[in-house]
N, C-alpha and C positions, 0 to 999 in steps of 0.2 A: 594365684590362679595357674593351673597347669596349661601347657600349650594347647591341648585338646579343648579345654574349657574356653580359652581365649578365642580359638577359631570359631566355636559355636556361638560365642557371644557377639561377634562382629556382625555388622549388617552388610548387605550386599548392595551394590549400586545398580540401578536399572535405568538405562538410557532409552529404552524402548517406550512405546506408547502404553499408557495405563488402560486397564480394562474400563469400558464405559458401561453405564447402567442401561439395561434394556428397558424399553417401554413396555407397557402392558400388552400391546399387540405383538411386539417382537417375542416376548416371553410365551405368549399363547401360540405363536407360530412355531416356536421351538418345541413346545409340548406336542403340537399337532404333527410335527415332522418325525417324532420318535415313537417307538412302540414299547421300549423297555425303559424302566427307570428304577430308582432306589426309593422304596417307601420307608419312611422313618416313623415308628410308633414309640410310645413311652413305656418302658419296663416299670414294674412296681418299685424298683429301686430309684427311679427317676432317670436312669441312663437311657439313651436311645437304643432302639432295636432296628437294625437295617435289614431290608429284605429286597432282593431284586424281583421285580414284578413286571408282567405284561399288562398294559393299561390302555384305556380308550379315553380320549379327551373330548368333551363337548364344550366348545368355547362359548357358545351361545348361552348355555345354562350354567357355565362355569363349574362343571362337575366332572371328576375323574371316576372311571369305573374300573375296578380290579376284581377279577374272579379269584376265589381262593376256596380252600376246603374249610369247613366249620371248625375243625380241630386244630388249625394252625395257630402258632403263638401270636402272630400279628392280629388275628381275628379276636382272640381272647383278650389281648391288650387293648385293642380298640373298643371292645365292649366295656372295658373298665374305664378307659380314658380315651375319648374320641379324638384328641389332638394328634394331628399327623401332618407330614410333609412328604412331597414327592420331588426328588431331584432327578433331572435329566441333563445329560451332557450335550454340548454343542459340537460344532465342527472342529474345535481344537481344545486343548486341555484347560484353557482359561475361560471358555464360554460355557454357560450353564443357565438353566431356569429352575426355579423352585416354586411349587404350588403348595400353599399352606391352607389348612382349614380343619373342619371337624368331620369325622367319618361317621357314617351310619352303616350298620350291617343289615343287609336285606337277605333274609333267610326264608326260602319257600317253605321250610318245615315249621315255621312259626305257626302255621295254620293246621299242623298235624294233630291228630287225635291225642288226648291225654294218655300217657303211658306208652305211647308208640316210640320205640327206640330209633334214633336216626342212624343212617348208615355212616360208617367211618369216613367215607370219601364224599360226603354230602357237600355240594357246592353252595357257596354264598357269594353275594356281590358286596364289595366294599364301595360305598359311594362317598367320595371325598368332595364335600361342598367347599369350593375354593373361595376363601375370603381375601387372600393376598397372593399376588404373583410377583416375582422379582427374579433378576438374573443379571449377568454381565456378558459382554462380548469383547474380544480383543481384536481390534481392527488393524491387523498387521499390514494389510494392503494400503492403509492410510499413512503408513510410516514413510517419511521422505528420505 
């Protein structure tokens, strides 16, 4: 093994506090406190596709709303496979929340007359119905 390989193979020691799991309410509060997140959808290859989005979180209904244009890759992917996640960061690099669920594309043009061509910048709403919330926080202030 080369020296470079040995260096990468070693583990590091961490004497600090471990991140703690957020409660459902804490994850929801973190979602409510942010406006931008990273939406992950699934490519046809099975790989994730990540997209920074502006969103709105309805904690009572457990629904995330994202506005997009109908021709975006994320919209096409979510029509094919509705599984999606939204990741938001917390106040430090170790804190985050993730909302997972299935997306529905709400397209006002779905009621358009047959043969009517949609505009290229037509807006749609991605509704992510959240079935699972999770996250972690690093409570550095709790360190003694």
